[in-house]
N, C-alpha and C positions, 0 to 999 in steps of 0.2 A: 084514574083521573077521568072525569067526564069531559065531553067536548065543550060544554058551556064553561066549565071550570078552566080548561085550557085556554079558551078564548078570553076569559077575564084576565088571566095571567099575561097573555100576549098583549092585550090592550094596555094593561098597567105598565108592562115593560116598554112598549112603544111610547106611552105618555112620558115616562121618565126619560127616555132617550131624547125625545124632542125638547125637553126642558133643559137638558145638559148642553154645555158648550160643545159644538161638534168640531171645533178646530183642534182640540186636544183629546185624543182617545183616553178614556179612563176605565178602570175596573172598579165596580162598586163593591165594597166590603162592609160587613156588619160588625160593629164593635159594641162592647158593653159601656154603659155610662156609670158614673159613681153610684147612682141609684140602683143599678143592676148589681153592682158589687155588694151593696148592703142587702139586697133581696136574696142573694145566693145563700146567706146564712139562715134564711127563713123560707124554705121552699113551700111551706104550707100556706103562705100568704099569696103566692102567685100561681100555684098549681104545678103539677108535675111536668106537663109539656113545656110550659113557659120556662120552668127551671132548667130543664134539659137544653132548651134552645139557648138560654143565657150562658150555660156552661160551655157550649160549643162555639158561641160567637166570640171569636178572639181577635177580630180586626183583620184577619188574613183570609177569611172564608167569605165567599159570596152567598147570597140567598140560595142560589141553585146548588152550590156545594153543600150547604147545610141541609137542604131538602134531601139530597142524595145520602148524606151521612145518617140522617135520622129516619130515612125510609118513608117519608111523607112530605107532602107539600107544606112548607112553613110560611108561605107568602102572607096569608091572612094573620097568622099569629105574630109574625115579625112586624107587620104593619101596626097591629094593635100595641105591641110592646114599644115600637117607636113613638106612637101617639101618647103613650103613658110615660115616656121618658126613660125607659129601661135600655133601649138600643139606639144607636146612632149609625148613620151611614158615613163611611170614610171612603172617599174616592181616591184611588191610587192611579197616578199617571202612568200610561203605557208608553215606554220609550220606543221610538221608531229608529231606523238605521241612521238617520241624520243626527239624532240626539246621542246615540252611542259614540259617535266620533268626536263630539264636542266635549265629552267628559274627560 
């Protein structure tokens, strides 16, 4: 990964963090949409890399985890698939110590 690519990823991450509500920590996960489920049966329509990413996006993995699993940075691909309606972001609330006692 080049320095400029790493800087773009960092800026995108910081921008997303600023847009999120800072009062409740969350972990951003990537999940398939119904459109993605339909596309999985036709990998020739979306391309091999996109198909692989859709297969791995299960709503439990973050973009960083998907990048590590696939051995390549998937930020741009994931962004494109979000824009096309194949992927969606699901924010999972992170419980702190006070929340654990209330349950």
